[in-house]
N, C-alpha and C positions, 0 to 999 in steps of 0.2 A: 304497494298495498292494493289488494283487490276490493271489488265493490262490497262483498260480504263483510270484510273487516272494517271498511269505511263506515258502513251502516252501524255495525256493532259498536264502534268506538265513538261515533258522534250522534247517533240517534237513540242509543240506549245509555242510561245513566251508568257511570263507571264507579266501581267500588275501590279500585286502586289505579295507580299509574302503570301497573305491570300485570295485566290480566294474563291468564295462562294461554289463551288465544289459540286453541285448536278448534277447527270447524267440525261439527258432528252432523253426519247425514242420517245415521241409524245406530242402534245399539242392540246387542244380543248377548245374553249370558254375561261373561266378564269382559266383553269387548265393545269398544266404540269404533265406528268407521267414519272416516272423513269423506267428503265428496269425491276426492281423487282415489279412494279405495284403500288408503293407508289404515292399518288396523292398530288400535291402541289397547293395551291391557289395562283395565281399570282397577288399580290396586287400592283405590280409596272409596269405591262404591258411592261416588257422588257425595262425599263426606258422610259416610256411615248411613247411607240411605238404601242402596240397592243390595241389601243383605241376601236376598234370594236371587240375585242377578238381575240384569236388565231384561225386561219383557218376558218374565217367566210365563210359559204357556198357560198355566192354571190361573195366574193373576190376570193375564190378558183376556182369557175366556170369561172370567167372572165380571170384568169390566164391561165386556161386550154384552153379556146377558143382562146386566143392570141397565145399560144404555137402551135396550129394547123395552124396558119397563117404564122408567121415568128418570129425569134428572132432578134438579132442585124443585121442591114443591112448597116448602115453608121453612121459616126460621127454626132453629133448634128448640125443641121442647114443646111443640104444639101438635104436630101430626104424628100418628103412629105409622112407622115405616118398617117393614119386615127386615130389611137388610141391617138397619142400625140396631134393631132388637137382637138379631142373630149375632151381630158383632159383640154387643154388650154381654150376651150370655156366654159366648166363647171366651172373651177376654177375662171375665170375672171367674170363669171355671179354671183358669190357669193361674189365678192369684190367690193369696191367703183369704180366708173368709171375711176379714175386716175391710178388705178392698173390694167391696161388693157393688159399688155404684159408679157409673162412668159419666163423664161430661166430655163429649167430643167437640174439639175445636179444629182450627185450621193448621196449626203449626206447633212446634215445641215451645217457642217463646210465649205463645198464647196460652199454652197449658200452664206454664209457670206463672203468668199473670193471673190466671184463674185460681191457681193454688194459693198464691199470696193473698188474694182477696178473701178466699175461703177461710184461711187461717186467721186473718184479722177479724173477720166477721164472727167466726165461731168463738174465739177466745175473748173478744172485746179488748184486746191489747194492740199496741202499735209497734213495739220493737221487733225488728227482724234481724236475725243473725245469719250471716253467710260466711264463706271462707275466702281467704286471700287466694289469688290466682284462679278463682273460679270463673266459669263462663256459663251464663244462663239465658243468653239471648240479647237482642238489640233493641227491643221496645223499651220504653222508659222504665217500667217496673223491673223487668228482667235485667236491664243494664244497671239499674240501681243496686242490685244484689250481685253483680258480677265484679270480680276482683281486679280487673285490668284498669288501672287509673288512667293510663294513656288514652284508652278508648273512651273514657267517661268524661274527662274534664271539659271538653268542648260543649257538652250538652247539659251541664248543670244549670239550674238546680234540679236534682233528681229526688227520689223519695227520701223523706227525712227518717230519722230514727233507725238507721241501718248500721249495724256493727259488724266488723269483720274479725274472725278468729283464724288462727293457723290450722290448716288442714292436717289431720293426723297428729295433733298435739293435744293430748288429754288435759294438760294443765290449763288450756284455754277454755275448757268447758265450764269453768267457774263463772264465766260471763253469761251463761244461760241462767236466767232468773225468773222470778214470778211475774215480771213485766214483759217477758219475751213471748210474742205471739207464735213464732215459728223459727225453726232452724231449717234453712234450705241448703242442701249440698248435693253435689254429684256423688253418686256412690263410688265412681272412679272418675277422678278429674281428667277430662279429655283435653281441652285446649291448653292446659298447663303442661302437657307433655306426658299423658297417661300416668297419673300418680295413683297408685293403688294403696289404700289405707290398710291398716291391720284390722283383723276381726275384733280384737280387744278394743280398739278405738271406737269403731262403729257401735259396738255393744255398749260402751261407756256413754256415747252420745244418746243412744236410745234410753238408757237408765236416767240420765240427767234430764232429758225431756219429760220422762214420766214423773220424776220427782217434782218438777216445777210446773207441770200442767202445760207444757209447751208442745206444739205439734211439730212433728218431724216430716219435712218434705224431702223426698229423694228424687232427684232429677236424673232420669235414665234415658234422656232424649238421645244421647250418643251411645251409651254403653248398654242399652237395653236391646230387646228383640234378638237375643242369641249371640250378640257380638262377643261376649266374654265366655261363652260355653254353657251358660244357663240362660233361660229365656230372659230373666232379669238378674242383674248382677247382685242385687241384695240377697238373693237366695244363697249365695256363697258365704254370707257373713253372719247368719243366724239371727237376723233382725227383720222386722216388718215396719215400714214407714206408716205414718198416719195418712199421708197423701203421696201418691206416686205420679210423676209426670213422664209422658213418653211422646215421641214424635219421630222425625227422620224416617227410620226404616219401617215404622209402623204401617205406613201406607203402601209399601211395595213399589214406590215410585210416584205415588200421588200424594198431594198435600193433606195431611190429617195429623192431629195430635190429640192427646187426651189427658185429663187428670182424673184419678180414681181415689175414692175414699169410702168410708163407711156411709151408708145412707143417712144416718142420724147427723153426720156432719154436713152432707150435701143439702139437707133440707133447709139450712139457714140461708141459702141463696134464693129460696122461694118466696120469702115474706120479709117485710120490714127492711128494705122495700121489696116488693115483688120484682121479678126480673133482675135480681141482684147481680146476675152475670148473664149476658146474652150475646149470641153470635148469629149472624145471618146464615153463613155457610157451614158452620160447625155441624158435623154429622152428615155432610153431603153424601147422598146415597151411592154415587159412583166411587167416591173415596172409601166409604165404608165397605163396599163390595171388594175393593182391592185389598183393604186391610184384613178383612176376614179370610180371603184367599191366601194372603201372606202368612197368617198364623197357621193355616191348614198345611201349607207347603213346608214350613219349618217343622211341624209335627210329623207329617206323613213321610217326608224324606229324611227324617232323623238328622237334621243338620246340626243339632247341638252336640251330638255324639262325637263328631270329628273336628269341631272347632279348636279344641285344645291341642289335638294331635297335629293339625295343620299349622297351628301357631308355633308349636315346638319345631316343626320342620323349617319354617321360615327363619326362625331364630338361629337354628343351627347353620343354615345356608348363608346367612348374612354375617357370619363371623369374619372379621377383617381387622387388621391392625389399626386402621384409622377410626374404627367405631369405638367411641368412648364408653357407651352404655346402650343397652337395649332394654327398654321397659315395655312390658307386655301383659295383657290380660286377654286370653283367648286369641282372637284375631284382631286385636286392637294394639297397635304398635307406636312407640316413639323411638327413633333411632338417633342417638346423640353424636355430634361431632364437635370439634374444637371451635369452629367459627360458623357464623351464619353464611359467610361468603362461600364456604365449602358446601354447605347444605344447598345453597342456591345453584351451584354448579352441578351437583349430583342430580337434583330435580330436573335441571335443563338437559343434561346429557341423557338421562333416562327417557325424557320425552322425545328426544331425537330418535331414540331406538324403539319408540312405541310402547313405553311403559309409563303409566301415570302414577307418580308419587306426589306428595303435596306438603305444604307447610302447616305450622300451627300459628294461630294469631298471636299467641303470647309466649311462645318458646322458639325463637328463631334459630337456635342451634340444633334443632331436631327436625327431621321430616317424618311424616306420618305414613303408615300403611294400615289399611282397613279393607281388605278385599272382600268381595262377596263370599258368603259362607259356602257357596256352591263351587268354589274354585277347586280344581283337581290337583293331585300331586304333580302331575306332569306340567300343568300350567304354572304351579308354584316354582318348580325348578327352572323353567324357561324365564320367568319374570325375574327371579333372584339372580340368575346369571347376568341379565342385563344390568341390574342394579349394581352388582359387583364390578362390572366393567365401568359403570359410571363413577363409582367410588375410586377406582384406580385412576381414571382420567382426571378426577378432581384432586387427587393427592399430590 
């Protein structure tokens, strides 16, 4: 074990006993480079973060320009800063008219925390409905509405009055009632292994929320920002949420999240009590500059147009007798095998050959692929050839 690994393992808190454990010296485009010069193809985008690739020149330039102006100057909501204004204008211009007000935070889980508070405050209700197998983050509120009981039990008690329903099961919508403050769900369940609902189901969710005065929160922290072929996945289902949460790829590699709603909803966080939700670093100007540049890159380089085509190519190239199922939405993949042991071997063998695949927290018999939207056809073919060799070795 070298000194770098020693420090990583004993001076940094560990999240598992089996970290991925590659050393990263630099990153560019779809590639990571270790100190010894080995190149890794990043097929997971840092877990759905680097949608425009690592260190996109336009994103880096925007960060540098903001660095020359100022860094943090005040907590969210007090000072007028041009870059956060510009980001809010750009983001809301890309959303339906009812999602016209932004609250910038530091991460996806914080966006969900704010959304849950907003829903309870606006409705005056306490019940929250979420979905089984969901994942919304690791802070107490987000964990409370996540569906993985194994991850939750050690940290109870969590939020009270949370009910879970089956995702994509219309019969369970009867549990949404006049005492329900909000329904929170991922538009496409990510950690459950890329579970795509039917349009009929999501439209039925929207109708039931309308009937009962319940707010609908859609969590697009993982499936948003172009990952599924539209900027936001809900665009493909003919519905609009009351509150939308985003994070991960929003910042182009820097930490930022947001929850968006109509201004009339957001106003309830302003009084009774004032500062109903507050964050010191939310809307950090450097992160806002990076997020704004990321939205511009997605638009200017027309990355949405090719996401589905590239996804289909990957799906076709990874056809293999050992693959039990491929579930996909754009460039968001879960690839199923018969055992978790085989998945672990495939991920390890691919790493040996310089291709990064990864696991799901809650679905061990699948591995994930979510490459940068900027990946080329040639890069796809090269990476998939490595994965196929890894599958053969593991069979």
